C-alpha positions in Angstrom: -0.1 0.1 0.0 1.3 3.4 -1.1 2.2 5.7 2.2 0.1 8.9 2.4 1.7 12.4 2.0 1.5 12.6 5.8 3.2 9.3 6.5 5.7 9.8 3.7 7.0 13.0 5.4 6.7 11.7 8.9 9.0 9.1 7.8 11.4 11.1 6.2 14.0 11.5 8.7 17.9 12.3 8.3 20.2 9.1 7.9 23.8 9.2 8.7 24.5 5.1 8.0 23.7 3.5 4.7 24.2 0.0 2.9 26.5 -0.6 0.0 23.9 -0.4 -2.5 24.4 2.4 -5.2 21.4 4.7 -5.9 20.1 4.4 -9.4 20.9 6.9 -11.7 17.1 7.6 -12.5 16.1 8.0 -8.7 18.8 10.6 -8.5 17.7 12.3 -11.8 14.2 12.5 -10.7 15.0 13.6 -7.2 17.5 16.4 -8.3 14.7 17.5 -11.3 11.8 17.9 -8.8 13.9 20.1 -6.4 15.5 22.2 -9.3 11.7 22.8 -10.7 10.3 24.1 -7.7 9.2 27.4 -6.7 11.5 30.0 -6.3 11.9 33.8 -5.4 11.0 35.9 -8.5 11.2 32.7 -10.6 15.3 33.7 -10.9 16.3 30.1 -10.2 19.7 31.0 -8.8 20.5 27.3 -7.1 22.4 25.3 -9.3 22.9 21.2 -8.3 26.0 19.1 -8.7 25.4 15.6 -8.8 28.3 13.1 -7.6 27.6 9.7 -8.0 30.7 8.1 -9.5 32.5 6.0 -7.1 35.7 7.8 -7.5 34.4 11.1 -7.0 32.0 10.0 -3.8 35.0 8.8 -2.6 36.9 11.9 -2.5 33.9 13.5 -1.0 33.7 11.4 2.3 36.3 13.1 4.3 34.8 16.7 3.3 31.8 16.4 5.4 31.3 16.2 8.9 28.4 14.0 10.7 26.2 14.0 13.5 27.7 17.0 15.4 26.0 16.3 18.5 27.5 12.9 19.0 31.2 11.5 19.6 32.6 11.3 16.0 33.1 7.3 16.7 29.4 7.1 17.6 27.8 9.6 14.5 30.4 9.2 12.0 29.7 6.0 9.6 32.5 3.9 8.7 33.6 3.0 5.3 30.9 0.2 5.3 28.2 2.7 6.0 29.0 5.6 4.1 26.6 7.5 1.5 26.5 6.3 -1.9 26.0 9.6 -3.7 26.2 13.2 -2.8 24.5 16.3 -4.2 25.9 19.7 -4.0 23.8 23.0 -4.1 25.2 26.4 -4.5 23.6 29.7 -4.3 24.7 33.2 -4.8 26.1 34.3 -1.2 25.0 37.6 -1.7 21.2 36.9 -2.4 19.3 36.8 0.7 16.4 35.3 -0.5 18.1 32.2 -2.0 18.2 30.7 1.4 14.4 30.5 1.1 14.6 28.8 -2.5 17.3 26.5 -1.0 15.0 25.1 1.9 12.0 24.5 -0.8 14.5 22.5 -3.1 16.1 20.5 -0.2 12.6 19.4 1.3 11.4 18.7 -2.5 14.8 16.9 -2.8 14.6 14.8 0.3 10.6 13.6 0.1 11.2 12.8 -3.5 14.4 10.6 -3.0 12.6 9.0 0.0 9.6 8.2 -2.2 12.0 5.6 -3.4 13.3 4.5 -0.1 16.6 6.6 -0.5 17.2 8.4 2.6 19.1 11.8 3.0 21.3 13.9 5.3 21.5 17.6 4.8 24.9 18.8 5.7 26.2 22.1 6.2 29.1 21.4 8.4 31.5 20.8 5.2 34.9 21.6 3.9 33.6 23.9 1.2 37.0 25.1 0.2 38.0 21.5 -0.9 34.7 20.6 -2.5 35.0 23.7 -4.8 38.2 22.6 -5.7 36.9 19.2 -6.5 34.0 20.5 -8.9 36.2 23.2 -10.7 38.7 20.1 -11.3 36.0 18.1 -12.7 33.5 20.3 -14.4 35.0 21.7 -17.6 35.2 25.5 -17.2 33.8 25.7 -13.7 34.8 28.6 -11.6 32.7 27.5 -8.6 33.3 30.0 -5.5 33.6 28.0 -2.0 31.4 30.9 -0.3 28.5 30.0 -3.1 28.2 26.2 -1.4 25.4 26.3 0.7 24.9 22.4 1.6 25.7 18.7 0.7 23.3 16.3 0.7 24.2 12.6 1.4 22.1 10.0 -0.2 21.8 6.4 0.0 19.6 2.9 1.2 19.6 3.6 5.1 21.1 0.8 7.2 19.5 2.1 10.2 16.4 3.3 11.4 15.5 6.9 12.6 12.3 8.0 14.3 10.8 10.7 16.4 10.0 10.8 20.0 8.6 12.8 22.8 10.6 15.3 24.2 11.7 14.0 27.6 11.0 15.8 31.0 14.5 17.7 31.1 13.6 19.5 27.7 16.7 18.2 25.8 16.3 18.4 22.1 19.5 16.2 21.5 19.0 13.2 19.4 20.7 9.9 20.2 21.4 6.3 19.4 20.8 2.9 21.1 23.1 0.3 20.9 22.4 -0.7 17.2 23.3 2.8 16.2 19.7 3.6 15.2 18.7 7.0 15.9 15.5 8.8 18.1 15.0 12.5 17.6 13.0 14.4 20.0 10.1 16.5 18.7 7.7 18.7 20.3 4.0 18.0 20.3 2.3 20.0 17.6 0.5 22.2 20.4 3.9 23.6 21.5 4.5 25.1 18.0 1.3 25.8 16.2 -1.3 28.5 17.5 -4.8 28.7 16.0 -6.9 32.1 15.8 
């Protein structure tokens, strides 16, 4: 049975460990094309998307990103057998404030489209922008990507763990945590705490 839109969104979480199974090119193509075609400020379409899915380039990306800042590296960072199988780098003009809104719309669309095919994602801002810019410029003919324009990297793959939301504990902590099998638990506030009706 197909998931409802609500079920699809509520099960679309951040994933930090993946199976060693390539993401099909047609799934990547659909996800990035949906993201690129979404609504944007004044229809300026200033975002650019770079799909990294060759084994060599994906391998070179792995040390340029940082995982799970709330956890110790030995717990939050995937080992070689659990790393992402693809990345999508998104750039935006660093002097265009409204492009942050465009970015949010595009990222949500990308993640949910990938998840509709069972492909998990992780939006990453703790990244080495300088070295990522070098990697892109080295491998794209005529590219002159400025590191200050690199907004985020999105890691993609078929999850090897689970990630689920839980109620906020009594102490109010919103820190996510893992169990002994490295499955993630993410405290979320109740709808009544963040939604008001007038």
